[in-house]
N, CA and C atoms as an extended XYZ file, in Angstrom:
588
Properties=species:S:1:pos:R:3:atomname:S:1:resname:S:1:resid:I:1 pbc="F F F"
N        -1.531      -15.938       -0.179 N   MET     1
C        -1.318      -14.851       -0.521 CA  MET     1
C        -2.968      -14.659       -1.600 C   MET     1
N        -3.523      -13.306       -1.252 N   SER     2
C        -4.682      -13.307       -1.593 CA  SER     2
C        -4.938      -11.550       -1.992 C   SER     2
N        -5.182      -10.980       -3.176 N   ILE     3
C        -5.011       -9.518       -3.346 CA  ILE     3
C        -6.105       -8.651       -4.187 C   ILE     3
N        -6.755       -7.984       -3.112 N   CYS     4
C        -7.704       -7.288       -3.348 CA  CYS     4
C        -7.352       -6.283       -4.270 C   CYS     4
N        -8.455       -6.462       -6.022 N   VAL     5
C        -8.517       -4.850       -6.478 CA  VAL     5
C        -9.212       -4.700       -6.859 C   VAL     5
N        -9.061       -2.906       -5.944 N   PHE     6
C       -10.316       -2.265       -7.166 CA  PHE     6
C       -10.139       -1.718       -8.202 C   PHE     6
N       -11.006       -1.308       -9.386 N   CYS     7
C       -10.848       -0.806      -10.473 CA  CYS     7
C       -12.059       -0.213      -11.092 C   CYS     7
N       -12.206        0.208      -12.815 N   GLY     8
C       -13.121        0.157      -13.136 CA  GLY     8
C       -13.984       -0.210      -13.304 C   GLY     8
N       -15.557       -0.201      -13.823 N   SER     9
C       -16.610       -0.657      -14.585 CA  SER     9
C       -16.511       -0.105      -15.759 C   SER     9
N       -15.630        0.446      -15.776 N   SER    10
C       -15.314        1.694      -18.003 CA  SER    10
C       -14.225        0.981      -17.578 C   SER    10
N       -14.006        0.998      -19.154 N   SER    11
C       -12.434        0.893      -19.418 CA  SER    11
C       -11.216        2.165      -19.343 C   SER    11
N       -11.913        3.208      -19.162 N   GLY    12
C       -11.365        4.681      -19.287 CA  GLY    12
C       -11.047        5.065      -20.836 C   GLY    12
N       -10.182        5.732      -21.140 N   LEU    13
C       -10.408        6.458      -22.391 CA  LEU    13
C        -8.339        5.659      -23.071 C   LEU    13
N        -7.742        5.569      -22.471 N   ASP    14
C        -6.500        5.283      -22.409 CA  ASP    14
C        -6.092        3.708      -22.370 C   ASP    14
N        -5.764        2.798      -23.735 N   ARG    15
C        -5.870        1.445      -23.933 CA  ARG    15
C        -4.514        1.192      -22.666 C   ARG    15
N        -3.878        2.156      -22.312 N   ALA    16
C        -2.742        1.799      -20.631 CA  ALA    16
C        -3.471        1.351      -19.402 C   ALA    16
N        -5.020        1.762      -19.560 N   TYR    17
C        -5.647        0.912      -18.714 CA  TYR    17
C        -5.974       -0.055      -18.247 C   TYR    17
N        -6.969       -0.378      -19.533 N   VAL    18
C        -7.020       -1.892      -20.020 CA  VAL    18
C        -5.568       -3.039      -19.927 C   VAL    18
N        -4.409       -2.366      -20.685 N   ASP    19
C        -3.329       -3.111      -20.553 CA  ASP    19
C        -2.735       -3.079      -18.987 C   ASP    19
N        -2.932       -2.173      -17.952 N   ALA    20
C        -2.235       -2.691      -16.912 CA  ALA    20
C        -3.263       -3.325      -16.151 C   ALA    20
N        -4.862       -3.154      -16.429 N   ALA    21
C        -5.332       -4.486      -15.391 CA  ALA    21
C        -4.641       -5.910      -16.145 C   ALA    21
N        -5.031       -6.086      -17.254 N   LEU    22
C        -4.395       -7.189      -17.765 CA  LEU    22
C        -3.195       -8.302      -17.226 C   LEU    22
N        -1.702       -7.310      -17.888 N   SER    23
C        -0.873       -7.124      -16.709 CA  SER    23
C        -0.735       -7.743      -15.064 C   SER    23
N        -1.920       -6.951      -14.336 N   THR    24
C        -1.840       -7.081      -13.245 CA  THR    24
C        -2.601       -8.448      -12.710 C   THR    24
N        -3.344       -8.855      -13.896 N   GLY    25
C        -5.060      -10.149      -13.344 CA  GLY    25
C        -2.860      -11.233      -13.718 C   GLY    25
N        -2.422      -11.406      -14.783 N   GLY    26
C        -1.872      -12.497      -15.042 CA  GLY    26
C        -0.649      -12.853      -14.002 C   GLY    26
N         0.366      -11.291      -13.686 N   THR    27
C         1.299      -11.147      -12.469 CA  THR    27
C         0.723      -12.012      -11.309 C   THR    27
N        -0.745      -11.619      -10.932 N   LEU    28
C        -1.391      -12.145       -9.704 CA  LEU    28
C        -1.071      -13.826       -9.874 C   LEU    28
N        -1.888      -13.786      -11.317 N   ALA    29
C        -1.796      -15.625      -11.167 CA  ALA    29
C        -0.178      -16.305      -11.208 C   ALA    29
N        -0.009      -15.916      -12.024 N   ARG    30
C         1.463      -16.347      -11.984 CA  ARG    30
C         2.192      -16.474      -10.940 C   ARG    30
N         2.183      -15.572       -9.937 N   GLU    31
C         2.809      -15.696       -8.766 CA  GLU    31
C         2.081      -16.480       -8.055 C   GLU    31
N         1.136      -16.624       -8.612 N   GLY    32
C        -0.018      -17.899       -7.490 CA  GLY    32
C        -0.612      -17.321       -6.230 C   GLY    32
N        -0.906      -16.099       -6.403 N   ILE    33
C        -1.642      -15.002       -5.766 CA  ILE    33
C        -2.963      -14.850       -6.454 C   ILE    33
N        -4.117      -15.190       -5.192 N   GLU    34
C        -5.499      -15.313       -5.234 CA  GLU    34
C        -6.081      -14.085       -5.939 C   GLU    34
N        -6.920      -13.704       -7.014 N   LEU    35
C        -7.514      -11.947       -7.338 CA  LEU    35
C        -8.675      -12.605       -6.340 C   LEU    35
N        -8.986      -11.006       -5.739 N   VAL    36
C       -10.178      -11.016       -5.333 CA  VAL    36
C       -10.756       -9.204       -5.943 C   VAL    36
N       -11.998       -9.631       -6.078 N   TYR    37
C       -12.388       -8.437       -6.784 CA  TYR    37
C       -13.749       -8.130       -6.999 C   TYR    37
N       -13.987       -7.055       -7.360 N   GLY    38
C       -15.692       -7.308       -7.498 CA  GLY    38
C       -16.847       -7.698       -8.127 C   GLY    38
N       -16.145       -8.890       -9.431 N   GLY    39
C       -16.889       -9.416       -9.838 CA  GLY    39
C       -17.655       -9.731      -11.001 C   GLY    39
N       -17.294       -7.881      -11.324 N   GLY    40
C       -18.053       -7.678      -12.820 CA  GLY    40
C       -17.292       -8.424      -14.316 C   GLY    40
N       -17.545       -8.625      -15.073 N   ARG    41
C       -17.977       -9.400      -16.274 CA  ARG    41
C       -16.995       -7.701      -17.126 C   ARG    41
N       -17.601       -6.596      -16.853 N   VAL    42
C       -17.195       -5.302      -17.993 CA  VAL    42
C       -15.785       -4.682      -17.606 C   VAL    42
N       -15.542       -3.623      -19.046 N   GLY    43
C       -14.173       -2.803      -18.007 CA  GLY    43
C       -12.865       -3.240      -17.718 C   GLY    43
N       -12.194       -3.074      -16.596 N   LEU    44
C       -10.955       -3.238      -16.263 CA  LEU    44
C       -11.453       -4.021      -15.538 C   LEU    44
N       -12.771       -4.257      -14.530 N   MET    45
C       -12.498       -5.523      -14.233 CA  MET    45
C       -12.644       -6.673      -14.909 C   MET    45
N       -13.649       -6.811      -15.614 N   GLY    46
C       -13.371       -7.967      -17.242 CA  GLY    46
C       -12.042       -8.492      -16.987 C   GLY    46
N       -11.456       -6.889      -17.561 N   ALA    47
C        -9.928       -7.439      -18.262 CA  ALA    47
C        -8.987       -8.029      -17.364 C   ALA    47
N        -9.484       -7.293      -16.342 N   LEU    48
C        -8.279       -7.890      -14.955 CA  LEU    48
C        -8.807       -9.740      -14.486 C   LEU    48
N       -10.047       -9.948      -14.442 N   ALA    49
C       -10.517      -11.218      -14.347 CA  ALA    49
C        -9.713      -12.023      -14.980 C   ALA    49
N       -10.071      -12.188      -16.964 N   ASP    50
C       -10.127      -12.524      -17.761 CA  ASP    50
C        -9.052      -12.799      -17.977 C   ASP    50
N        -7.418      -11.959      -17.661 N   ALA    51
C        -6.551      -12.207      -17.373 CA  ALA    51
C        -5.879      -13.087      -17.187 C   ALA    51
N        -6.226      -13.050      -15.408 N   ALA    52
C        -6.003      -13.795      -14.730 CA  ALA    52
C        -6.494      -15.115      -14.935 C   ALA    52
N        -7.742      -15.586      -15.203 N   LEU    53
C        -8.162      -17.020      -15.273 CA  LEU    53
C        -7.495      -17.133      -16.255 C   LEU    53
N        -6.962      -16.845      -17.819 N   ALA    54
C        -5.976      -17.430      -18.778 CA  ALA    54
C        -4.933      -18.191      -18.058 C   ALA    54
N        -4.872      -17.325      -16.951 N   GLU    55
C        -2.750      -17.767      -17.090 CA  GLU    55
C        -3.514      -19.148      -15.456 C   GLU    55
N        -4.682      -19.654      -15.226 N   GLY    56
C        -4.723      -20.456      -14.394 CA  GLY    56
C        -4.734      -19.860      -13.070 C   GLY    56
N        -5.178      -18.444      -12.622 N   GLY    57
C        -4.907      -18.122      -11.754 CA  GLY    57
C        -7.120      -18.415      -10.985 C   GLY    57
N        -6.674      -18.398       -9.791 N   ARG    58
C        -7.846      -18.201       -8.740 CA  ARG    58
C        -8.846      -16.846       -8.863 C   ARG    58
N        -9.937      -16.697       -9.087 N   VAL    59
C       -10.379      -15.581       -9.240 CA  VAL    59
C       -11.665      -15.512       -7.981 C   VAL    59
N       -11.821      -14.425       -7.169 N   THR    60
C       -13.104      -14.493       -6.457 CA  THR    60
C       -14.275      -13.430       -6.571 C   THR    60
N       -14.811      -13.351       -6.835 N   GLY    61
C       -15.654      -12.496       -7.039 CA  GLY    61
C       -16.522      -12.343       -5.663 C   GLY    61
N       -17.492      -10.482       -5.973 N   VAL    62
C       -18.222      -10.224       -4.375 CA  VAL    62
C       -18.556       -9.356       -5.401 C   VAL    62
N       -20.169       -9.367       -5.057 N   MET    63
C       -20.764       -9.086       -5.891 CA  MET    63
C       -22.374       -8.928       -5.401 C   MET    63
N       -23.196       -7.498       -5.023 N   PRO    64
C       -24.244       -7.228       -4.569 CA  PRO    64
C       -25.133       -8.154       -5.484 C   PRO    64
N       -25.951       -8.611       -4.895 N   ARG    65
C       -27.534       -9.678       -6.001 CA  ARG    65
C       -28.167       -8.274       -6.874 C   ARG    65
N       -27.948       -7.344       -6.999 N   ALA    66
C       -28.976       -6.733       -7.616 CA  ALA    66
C       -28.376       -5.669       -8.731 C   ALA    66
N       -26.291       -6.354       -8.946 N   LEU    67
C       -25.688       -5.741      -10.040 CA  LEU    67
C       -26.029       -7.809      -10.888 C   LEU    67
N       -25.859       -8.443       -9.665 N   VAL    68
C       -25.653       -9.827      -10.885 CA  VAL    68
C       -27.140      -10.338      -11.108 C   VAL    68
N       -28.265       -9.313      -11.092 N   GLU    69
C       -29.104       -9.624      -11.697 CA  GLU    69
C       -29.588       -8.328      -12.697 C   GLU    69
N       -28.892       -7.757      -13.087 N   ARG    70
C       -28.563       -7.033      -14.107 CA  ARG    70
C       -27.408       -7.373      -15.232 C   ARG    70
N       -27.248       -8.756      -14.793 N   GLU    71
C       -26.458       -9.496      -15.543 CA  GLU    71
C       -24.724       -9.062      -15.745 C   GLU    71
N       -24.186       -8.314      -15.282 N   ILE    72
C       -22.896       -7.769      -15.224 CA  ILE    72
C       -21.826       -9.032      -14.627 C   ILE    72
N       -22.383      -10.017      -14.010 N   ALA    73
C       -21.104      -10.469      -13.170 CA  ALA    73
C       -20.777      -11.401      -13.741 C   ALA    73
N       -19.403      -12.040      -14.101 N   HIS    74
C       -18.440      -12.402      -14.650 CA  HIS    74
C       -19.317      -14.198      -14.460 C   HIS    74
N       -19.854      -15.439      -15.089 N   ARG    75
C       -19.801      -16.005      -15.100 CA  ARG    75
C       -18.856      -17.480      -15.186 C   ARG    75
N       -17.382      -16.846      -14.731 N   GLY    76
C       -16.210      -17.870      -15.545 CA  GLY    76
C       -14.913      -17.839      -14.161 C   GLY    76
N       -16.093      -16.852      -13.114 N   LEU    77
C       -14.667      -17.200      -11.814 CA  LEU    77
C       -15.251      -18.422      -10.879 C   LEU    77
N       -13.578      -18.506      -10.215 N   THR    78
C       -13.941      -19.708       -9.372 CA  THR    78
C       -14.689      -19.658       -9.005 C   THR    78
N       -15.116      -18.544       -7.862 N   THR    79
C       -15.986      -18.360       -6.887 CA  THR    79
C       -16.379      -17.177       -6.554 C   THR    79
N       -18.162      -16.871       -6.878 N   LEU    80
C       -19.191      -15.403       -6.476 CA  LEU    80
C       -19.794      -15.717       -5.303 C   LEU    80
N       -19.091      -14.604       -4.710 N   HIS    81
C       -19.777      -14.049       -3.220 CA  HIS    81
C       -21.041      -13.501       -3.786 C   HIS    81
N       -22.034      -13.931       -4.078 N   VAL    82
C       -23.395      -13.117       -4.259 CA  VAL    82
C       -24.093      -12.313       -2.537 C   VAL    82
N       -23.462      -11.307       -2.410 N   VAL    83
C       -23.786      -10.345       -0.846 CA  VAL    83
C       -25.378       -9.335       -1.547 C   VAL    83
N       -25.899       -8.622        0.139 N   GLU    84
C       -27.252       -8.157       -0.315 CA  GLU    84
C       -26.464       -6.600       -0.622 C   GLU    84
N       -25.888       -6.140       -0.014 N   SER    85
C       -25.034       -4.964       -0.397 CA  SER    85
C       -24.134       -4.584       -0.345 C   SER    85
N       -23.552       -2.917       -0.767 N   MET    86
C       -22.085       -2.940       -1.187 CA  MET    86
C       -21.599       -3.141        0.046 C   MET    86
N       -22.269       -2.966        1.464 N   HIS    87
C       -21.548       -2.579        2.564 CA  HIS    87
C       -21.117       -4.041        2.801 C   HIS    87
N       -21.977       -4.989        2.629 N   GLU    88
C       -21.581       -6.320        2.615 CA  GLU    88
C       -20.120       -6.361        1.628 C   GLU    88
N       -20.829       -6.264        0.682 N   ARG    89
C       -19.688       -6.304       -0.244 CA  ARG    89
C       -18.706       -6.243        0.082 C   ARG    89
N       -17.856       -4.882        0.716 N   LYS    90
C       -16.376       -4.218        1.288 CA  LYS    90
C       -16.088       -5.096        2.238 C   LYS    90
N       -16.962       -5.287        3.108 N   THR    91
C       -16.846       -6.183        4.320 CA  THR    91
C       -16.473       -7.605        3.589 C   THR    91
N       -17.150       -8.770        2.965 N   LYS    92
C       -16.433      -10.052        3.017 CA  LYS    92
C       -15.125       -9.592        1.631 C   LYS    92
N       -15.428       -8.961        0.607 N   MET    93
C       -14.009       -8.300        0.330 CA  MET    93
C       -12.747       -8.447        1.417 C   MET    93
N       -12.868       -7.492        2.001 N   ALA    94
C       -11.490       -6.990        3.274 CA  ALA    94
C       -11.330       -8.145        4.035 C   ALA    94
N       -12.365       -9.275        4.317 N   GLU    95
C       -11.866      -10.283        4.824 CA  GLU    95
C       -11.041      -11.479        4.402 C   GLU    95
N       -11.306      -12.029        3.053 N   LEU    96
C       -10.485      -12.250        1.835 CA  LEU    96
C        -9.650      -12.323        1.471 C   LEU    96
N        -9.111      -10.383        1.041 N   ALA    97
C        -8.008      -10.348        0.815 CA  ALA    97
C        -6.626      -10.374        1.797 C   ALA    97
N        -5.158      -10.232        1.666 N   THR    98
C        -4.435       -9.873        2.495 CA  THR    98
C        -4.574       -7.960        2.320 C   THR    98
N        -3.888       -7.687        1.181 N   GLY    99
C        -3.762       -6.451        0.513 CA  GLY    99
C        -4.524       -6.342       -0.512 C   GLY    99
N        -4.002       -4.465       -0.614 N   PHE   100
C        -5.403       -4.475       -1.724 CA  PHE   100
C        -4.719       -3.008       -2.727 C   PHE   100
N        -5.289       -4.024       -3.653 N   ILE   101
C        -4.548       -2.541       -4.588 CA  ILE   101
C        -5.653       -1.543       -5.363 C   ILE   101
N        -4.994       -0.768       -5.998 N   ALA   102
C        -6.149        0.044       -6.782 CA  ALA   102
C        -6.072        0.604       -8.108 C   ALA   102
N        -6.479       -0.249       -9.229 N   LEU   103
C        -6.110        0.195      -10.722 CA  LEU   103
C        -7.042        1.577      -10.712 C   LEU   103
N        -7.166        1.824      -11.492 N   PRO   104
C        -7.441        3.075      -12.378 CA  PRO   104
C        -9.360        2.934      -12.286 C   PRO   104
N        -9.500        3.870      -11.753 N   GLY   105
C       -11.242        3.879      -11.742 CA  GLY   105
C       -11.973        5.541      -11.282 C   GLY   105
N       -12.967        5.107      -10.975 N   GLY   106
C       -14.019        6.275      -10.598 CA  GLY   106
C       -13.459        6.478       -9.778 C   GLY   106
N       -15.507        6.873       -8.903 N   ALA   107
C       -15.096        7.004       -7.259 CA  ALA   107
C       -16.006        6.543       -6.650 C   ALA   107
N       -16.148        5.169       -6.788 N   GLY   108
C       -16.314        4.036       -6.521 CA  GLY   108
C       -14.823        2.979       -5.823 C   GLY   108
N       -13.767        3.022       -6.936 N   THR   109
C       -12.986        2.843       -7.001 CA  THR   109
C       -12.510        3.414       -5.587 C   THR   109
N       -12.040        5.133       -5.427 N   ILE   110
C       -10.974        5.580       -4.587 CA  ILE   110
C       -11.918        5.450       -3.014 C   ILE   110
N       -13.026        5.454       -2.964 N   GLU   111
C       -14.080        5.308       -2.022 CA  GLU   111
C       -13.725        3.495       -1.158 C   GLU   111
N       -12.939        3.074       -2.352 N   GLU   112
C       -12.871        1.065       -1.752 CA  GLU   112
C       -11.737        1.562       -1.230 C   GLU   112
N       -10.654        2.056       -1.704 N   ILE   113
C        -9.130        1.990       -1.341 CA  ILE   113
C        -8.880        2.589       -0.078 C   ILE   113
N        -9.867        3.843       -0.147 N   PHE   114
C        -9.401        5.162        1.044 CA  PHE   114
C       -10.131        4.119        2.189 C   PHE   114
N       -11.508        3.223        2.224 N   GLU   115
C       -11.760        2.376        3.111 CA  GLU   115
C       -10.799        2.233        4.128 C   GLU   115
N       -10.360        0.757        3.214 N   GLN   116
C        -9.404       -0.080        3.657 CA  GLN   116
C        -8.016        0.854        3.979 C   GLN   116
N        -7.733        1.828        3.457 N   TRP   117
C        -6.572        2.627        4.382 CA  TRP   117
C        -7.068        2.966        5.928 C   TRP   117
N        -8.233        3.870        5.920 N   THR   118
C        -9.190        3.660        7.012 CA  THR   118
C        -8.669        3.046        7.731 C   THR   118
N        -9.268        2.186        6.864 N   TRP   119
C        -9.172        0.713        8.436 CA  TRP   119
C        -7.773        0.218        8.753 C   TRP   119
N        -6.902        0.187        7.950 N   SER   120
C        -5.739        0.202        8.753 CA  SER   120
C        -5.147        0.569        9.790 C   SER   120
N        -5.246        2.151        9.162 N   GLN   121
C        -4.986        3.601       10.193 CA  GLN   121
C        -5.280        3.323       11.573 C   GLN   121
N        -6.850        2.686       11.727 N   LEU   122
C        -6.744        2.712       13.057 CA  LEU   122
C        -7.656        0.577       13.624 C   LEU   122
N        -6.721        0.362       13.160 N   GLY   123
C        -5.690       -0.611       13.595 CA  GLY   123
C        -6.977       -1.979       13.624 C   GLY   123
N        -8.219       -1.301       12.603 N   ILE   124
C        -8.977       -2.636       12.388 CA  ILE   124
C        -8.559       -3.742       11.275 C   ILE   124
N        -7.317       -3.326       10.796 N   HIS   125
C        -6.680       -5.051       10.303 CA  HIS   125
C        -4.994       -3.710       10.214 C   HIS   125
N        -4.832       -5.026        9.575 N   SER   126
C        -3.277       -4.644        9.605 CA  SER   126
C        -2.474       -4.817        8.258 C   SER   126
N        -2.725       -4.656        6.687 N   LYS   127
C        -2.941       -5.004        5.385 CA  LYS   127
C        -2.658       -3.971        4.823 C   LYS   127
N        -1.665       -3.988        3.567 N   PRO   128
C        -1.737       -3.038        2.896 CA  PRO   128
C        -2.078       -2.432        1.754 C   PRO   128
N        -2.316       -1.515        1.751 N   CYS   129
C        -2.841       -0.401        0.670 CA  CYS   129
C        -1.763       -0.114       -0.657 C   CYS   129
N        -2.145       -0.371       -1.664 N   ALA   130
C        -1.236        0.268       -3.012 CA  ALA   130
C        -1.902        0.862       -4.004 C   ALA   130
N        -2.096        2.202       -4.902 N   PHE   131
C        -2.432        2.251       -6.023 CA  PHE   131
C        -0.863        2.150       -7.505 C   PHE   131
N        -2.172        1.335       -8.597 N   LEU   132
C        -1.460        1.172       -9.375 CA  LEU   132
C        -1.231        2.631      -10.852 C   LEU   132
N         0.051        3.050      -10.399 N   ASN   133
C        -0.142        4.718      -10.506 CA  ASN   133
C         0.031        4.736      -11.821 C   ASN   133
N        -1.048        3.942      -12.785 N   VAL   134
C        -0.659        3.579      -14.178 CA  VAL   134
C        -0.705        5.101      -15.312 C   VAL   134
N         0.311        6.130      -15.775 N   GLN   135
C         0.735        6.936      -16.441 CA  GLN   135
C         0.590        8.741      -15.944 C   GLN   135
N         0.095        8.223      -14.120 N   GLY   136
C         0.564        8.816      -13.749 CA  GLY   136
C        -1.285        9.465      -13.175 C   GLY   136
N        -2.072        8.713      -12.828 N   TYR   137
C        -3.358        8.529      -12.955 CA  TYR   137
C        -3.855        8.786      -11.696 C   TYR   137
N        -2.712        8.281      -10.180 N   PHE   138
C        -3.142        8.845       -9.141 CA  PHE   138
C        -2.188        9.824       -8.408 C   PHE   138
N        -1.556       10.630       -8.907 N   ASP   139
C        -0.430       11.834       -8.808 CA  ASP   139
C        -1.392       12.731       -8.012 C   ASP   139
N        -2.663       13.210       -8.256 N   PRO   140
C        -3.677       14.360       -7.240 CA  PRO   140
C        -3.437       13.436       -6.064 C   PRO   140
N        -4.164       12.359       -6.135 N   ILE   141
C        -4.309       11.967       -4.581 CA  ILE   141
C        -2.991       11.899       -3.793 C   ILE   141
N        -1.825       11.436       -4.484 N   ARG   142
C        -0.581       10.933       -3.905 CA  ARG   142
C         0.052       12.948       -3.143 C   ARG   142
N        -0.412       13.714       -4.070 N   VAL   143
C        -0.048       15.378       -3.657 CA  VAL   143
C        -1.375       15.563       -2.541 C   VAL   143
N        -2.359       14.815       -2.964 N   MET   144
C        -3.283       15.606       -1.537 CA  MET   144
C        -3.083       14.651       -0.333 C   MET   144
N        -2.429       13.252       -0.156 N   VAL   145
C        -2.288       12.448        0.344 CA  VAL   145
C        -1.082       13.387        2.040 C   VAL   145
N        -0.193       13.760        0.733 N   GLU   146
C         1.189       14.742        1.431 CA  GLU   146
C         1.017       15.506        2.164 C   GLU   146
N        -0.753       17.118        1.688 N   ARG   147
C        -0.769       17.904        2.283 CA  ARG   147
C        -1.367       17.467        3.655 C   ARG   147
N        -2.269       16.427        3.401 N   MET   148
C        -3.526       15.867        5.170 CA  MET   148
C        -1.910       16.382        5.738 C   MET   148
N        -0.762       15.270        5.550 N   ALA   149
C         0.657       14.858        6.302 CA  ALA   149
C         0.960       16.164        6.917 C   ALA   149
N         1.577       17.585        6.050 N   GLU   150
C         1.745       18.531        5.975 CA  GLU   150
C         0.952       19.323        6.841 C   GLU   150
N        -0.472       18.855        6.844 N   ARG   151
C        -1.475       20.314        7.554 CA  ARG   151
C        -1.602       19.338        8.987 C   ARG   151
N        -1.241       18.508        8.989 N   GLY   152
C        -1.331       18.150       10.493 CA  GLY   152
C        -2.735       17.296       10.927 C   GLY   152
N        -3.300       16.797        9.396 N   PHE   153
C        -4.774       15.580        9.449 CA  PHE   153
C        -4.473       14.071        9.994 C   PHE   153
N        -2.780       13.969        9.173 N   LEU   154
C        -2.853       12.841        8.913 CA  LEU   154
C        -1.135       12.182        9.688 C   LEU   154
N        -0.522       11.686       10.297 N   ARG   155
C         0.549       10.858       10.731 CA  ARG   155
C         0.963       11.202        9.788 C   ARG   155
N         3.048       10.892        9.462 N   SER   156
C         3.405       10.950        8.130 CA  SER   156
C         3.942        8.907        7.995 C   SER   156
N         3.612        8.350        9.048 N   ASP   157
C         3.923        6.965        8.489 CA  ASP   157
C         2.247        6.525        8.363 C   ASP   157
N         1.577        6.903        8.357 N   HIS   158
C         0.059        7.060        7.753 CA  HIS   158
C         0.420        7.076        6.402 C   HIS   158
N         0.376        8.280        6.194 N   ALA   159
C         1.011        8.864        4.634 CA  ALA   159
C         1.763        8.053        4.265 C   ALA   159
N         2.775        7.457        4.427 N   GLU   160
C         3.882        6.247        4.280 CA  GLU   160
C         2.971        5.042        3.476 C   GLU   160
N         2.135        4.666        4.391 N   MET   161
C         1.522        3.088        4.508 CA  MET   161
C         1.149        2.722        2.936 C   MET   161
N         0.712        4.043        2.451 N   LEU   162
C         0.247        3.738        0.883 CA  LEU   162
C         1.425        4.178       -0.260 C   LEU   162
N         1.059        2.866       -0.860 N   VAL   163
C         2.853        2.876       -1.974 CA  VAL   163
C         1.657        2.886       -3.438 C   VAL   163
N         2.698        4.287       -4.024 N   PHE   164
C         2.821        4.768       -5.318 CA  PHE   164
C         3.001        4.448       -6.157 C   PHE   164
N         3.067        3.119       -7.314 N   GLU   165
C         4.109        2.449       -8.249 CA  GLU   165
C         3.339        2.036       -9.982 C   GLU   165
N         3.992        2.817      -10.397 N   PRO   166
C         4.244        2.017      -12.263 CA  PRO   166
C         3.578        0.862      -12.307 C   PRO   166
N         4.045        0.224      -11.683 N   ASP   167
C         4.015       -1.264      -12.260 CA  ASP   167
C         3.584       -2.267      -10.979 C   ASP   167
N         2.908       -3.472      -11.348 N   ILE   168
C         2.742       -4.831      -10.080 CA  ILE   168
C         4.104       -4.969       -9.623 C   ILE   168
N         4.974       -5.290      -10.230 N   GLY   169
C         6.199       -5.548       -8.758 CA  GLY   169
C         6.719       -5.009       -8.138 C   GLY   169
N         6.826       -3.668       -8.286 N   PRO   170
C         7.677       -3.444       -6.810 CA  PRO   170
C         6.736       -3.120       -5.363 C   PRO   170
N         4.846       -3.255       -5.999 N   ILE   171
C         3.906       -3.310       -4.899 CA  ILE   171
C         3.608       -4.965       -4.232 C   ILE   171
N         3.907       -5.334       -5.164 N   LEU   172
C         4.255       -7.344       -4.763 CA  LEU   172
C         5.682       -7.213       -3.453 C   LEU   172
N         6.508       -6.660       -4.001 N   THR   173
C         7.807       -7.049       -2.993 CA  THR   173
C         7.516       -5.605       -1.658 C   THR   173
N         6.826       -5.141       -1.574 N   ARG   174
C         6.881       -3.622       -0.436 CA  ARG   174
C         5.435       -4.233       -0.223 C   ARG   174
N         4.484       -5.524        0.106 N   PHE   175
C         3.294       -6.209        0.445 CA  PHE   175
C         4.448       -7.195        1.112 C   PHE   175
N         5.136       -7.654        0.644 N   GLN   176
C         5.483       -9.319        1.202 CA  GLN   176
C         6.482       -8.221        2.163 C   GLN   176
N         7.135       -7.090        2.613 N   ASN   177
C         8.043       -6.934        3.759 CA  ASN   177
C         7.020       -5.428        4.158 C   ASN   177
N         5.618       -5.612        4.124 N   TYR   178
C         4.973       -4.728        5.481 CA  TYR   178
C         4.708       -5.119        6.566 C   TYR   178
N         4.981       -3.770        7.274 N   ARG   179
C         4.830       -3.594        8.672 CA  ARG   179
C         3.717       -2.687        8.720 C   ARG   179
N         3.139       -2.779        9.635 N   PRO   180
C         2.287       -1.444        9.720 CA  PRO   180
C         2.633       -0.752       10.757 C   PRO   180
N         2.509        0.560       10.997 N   PRO   181
C         2.813        1.533       11.660 CA  PRO   181
C         1.519        1.250       12.917 C   PRO   181
N         2.058        1.916       14.186 N   SER   182
C         0.642        1.646       15.231 CA  SER   182
C        -0.748        2.595       14.902 C   SER   182
N        -1.616        1.570       15.446 N   ALA   183
C        -2.662        2.094       15.759 CA  ALA   183
C        -2.659        3.373       15.620 C   ALA   183
N        -4.142        4.774       14.948 N   LYS   184
C        -3.937        5.687       15.234 CA  LYS   184
C        -4.656        6.070       16.819 C   LYS   184
N        -5.021        5.345       17.543 N   TRP   185
C        -5.697        5.483       18.832 CA  TRP   185
C        -4.627        4.733       19.745 C   TRP   185
N        -3.559        4.354       19.178 N   SER   186
C        -2.541        2.940       20.278 CA  SER   186
C        -1.795        3.973       21.341 C   SER   186
N        -1.493        3.335       21.900 N   ALA   187
C        -0.409        4.201       23.476 CA  ALA   187
C         0.563        4.432       22.888 C   ALA   187
N         1.003        3.789       21.121 N   GLU   188
C         2.116        4.047       20.815 CA  GLU   188
C         2.173        5.412       20.051 C   GLU   188
N         1.440        5.160       19.471 N   ALA   189
C         1.087        6.647       18.726 CA  ALA   189
C         0.997        7.786       19.103 C   ALA   189
N         2.018        8.631       19.425 N   THR   190
C         2.400        9.874       20.321 CA  THR   190
C         2.367       11.328       19.701 C   THR   190
N         2.499       11.559       17.748 N   ASP   191
C         2.695       12.519       17.527 CA  ASP   191
C         1.532       13.241       17.021 C   ASP   191
N         0.661       12.424       17.110 N   MET   192
C        -0.801       13.012       16.738 CA  MET   192
C        -1.878       13.300       18.342 C   MET   192
N        -1.986       14.258       19.103 N   GLN   193
C        -2.576       15.009       20.116 CA  GLN   193
C        -3.574       15.458       19.876 C   GLN   193
N        -4.966       14.963       20.549 N   VAL   194
C        -6.132       15.733       20.394 CA  VAL   194
C        -6.407       16.806       20.958 C   VAL   194
N        -6.203       17.887       20.451 N   ARG   195
C        -6.406       19.336       20.808 CA  ARG   195
C        -7.686       19.895       21.757 C   ARG   195
N        -7.879       20.421       22.164 N   PRO   196
C        -9.753       21.212       22.084 CA  PRO   196
C        -9.680       22.573       21.819 C   PRO   196
């Protein structure tokens, strides 16, 4: 198993975010799960990778060349894939991972996990997605997802694809037992109809 973790290139203002990154990296390594991430040595990204490496874990980074040249790439990774664009980065990370977890972060983190969730809804892949909900950081997103379903813009089973947990253990358990719902436009999906 390999898990792609999206998270901040900053550390945030609460030590709990760094602690969560350290715990996640260490847990993945101890469980024999390869960490795939953005390749940075700074912020939560760096803490995550350092913790996994310290436990003897395998860590694969994926970073656009422009960021490598700014010297923010982690130099101690098992593997560092250097790509030409952010689009290539996300595609490569999706290819390498069997599931996706978002730790606290900014706009990039949200965009990355939402893209993978969208791809799963469309049947482009069938990999699980989760939010490590450190001190309720992602509660507003959970509320928005519920609203999307309530207002008819999202199937309820697609809303339920997203896991929100404060600890990494329950996320890994959910990932091991994950069964994807039917894709958005599949023949089995009958509860959402296109209306004129």
